[in-house]
Every structure is written in C-alpha cells, then in structure tokens.
N, C-alpha and C positions, 0 to 999 in steps of 0.2 A: 481571417475566419478558417483558412485552411489548417492552420496549427490547432485550432480549437477542435476541429473535426478529428485530427489526429489524436489529440488527447482523449477525446470521447471513445475513440476506437480502441485506444490502449486500455481504458478503464473498463470498457465492455468486453474485452478480448481475453482478459486476464482476471480469473476468479479472485486472487489475492495479489494486490498490486501495491507496491511501495515506491513513492517518489521520494528520493533521497539524494543526499549530497554524497558522491562517491559510489562505491559498490559494497555488497555485504562483506566481502573480504578485506576491503579497505574503505571504510566509512571516512568521510572528510569533516565530519563534525560530531560532537558528543550525542547530540540528539538522534542523529542517523545510526551511530553506533548502538545506541541503546534500542532503537526500534528494531534493527536487524537482530540483536540479541533476544529480544522479546519474541519476535517471530520464529527465530530458530528453536527457541525453547518450547514453542506451542507445536512444533513437529510437522507442520504443514508446508509443502512447497510453496514458493511464492515468487513472482516476478518482480523486477525492479526497473526503474528508470533513474539514470544518474543526471540530475537536473544541472550539474555543473559541466557536463559535456553536451549538454542540449539547452542552451541559453534561450531558445524561443519557447520551450516548454516551461522553463523556470519563470520567464516572464508572463506567460499566458495562463498557466495552471490556476493561479488564485482567481482569476476571473471565471474560470469553468467551475472551480469546486467552491467558490466563495469562502475560502479558507487562506489566510495570508501567509502562513509559515510552513516551513519544511522541517521535518519530512510529513508526507500525507499518506495515510494508508486507506485504500479502497478495498471493500470485500463485496463481491457480487454487485459491482457498479455503484455501490453507495459509499460515501466518504465515512470513515469511522472517525478519523481525526489524526492529530499529531502525536508526538511522543508522551506528552504528559497524559493524554486520554489513553494511549495504548498502555502506559504504565498502570494507571488505575484499573482499566479493565483486565489486565494481565494479573495483577495482585488479587483481584476479586474472583478470578477464574472465568470471567465473562467472555475474555477474548479468546481463550482457547476453545470454549464452547461454540463461539460464533465460527471460528475457523474450521472446527470439526464438523459442524453443521453444513458449512459451505462444501466441504469435501464430500460429506455423505451425499449431498444433492448431486453432485457430480458424478458419483459412482453409481447412483440410482439411474440417472438419465444414460449413462454409458451401458449399463445393463439392460435397459429398455429396448 
C-alpha cells in the first residue's frame, strides 16, 4: 500500500507527469520516445518517472491508474492515456490545449 500512496503523491504533486521507460533525453522504448517528443513539442514543462529504475512503481502503477501499458501521462491528477492517445490528441491539437490550460491554471493560482 505504501508504494500506491507514493504513486498518488507523485501524480498529485506534478501538474504534468509522464511515467515512462528511461528519461526524456534517453527514452528506452519507442513509445516513451514518442511521448516525450510530443510533450516537448507542446512546450510545457513536465515531470517524469523512469519506471525501469523504479520496479515497484512499474509493478503497481497499473493498479492505481487502471491502465496496463507504459508510458502513462497524467495532467492535473487525471490519466490522459498512453502514447497512442497522446498522438491522437497531439495531432488534433487537443493535447496542447489541455497542457496550456493546465499551465494557465497554475499561473493564475500563483498570481492570487
């Protein structure tokens, strides 16, 4: 249960969080590489967790998110999906809009 609490804390502590294989500079699978390219193209900062160096997270995240595959993108505590969904949303412009809205909310709360 402790690892699930850690995962929830990570998701809630980072407005844009990608669970991936490797890191953005050295992704360890094609899906993670695509996901990081998409996020970088959208222009918002994001946090990441390398599931390969965190086997407990890799084993337990699917239980928390109810999503079996990696990478997994969370925005404002909500699961967006994996690289296929990210690709579709990126191509339609929906992902950039979602990420920009998330950043705007953070700016507003920082100004308040």
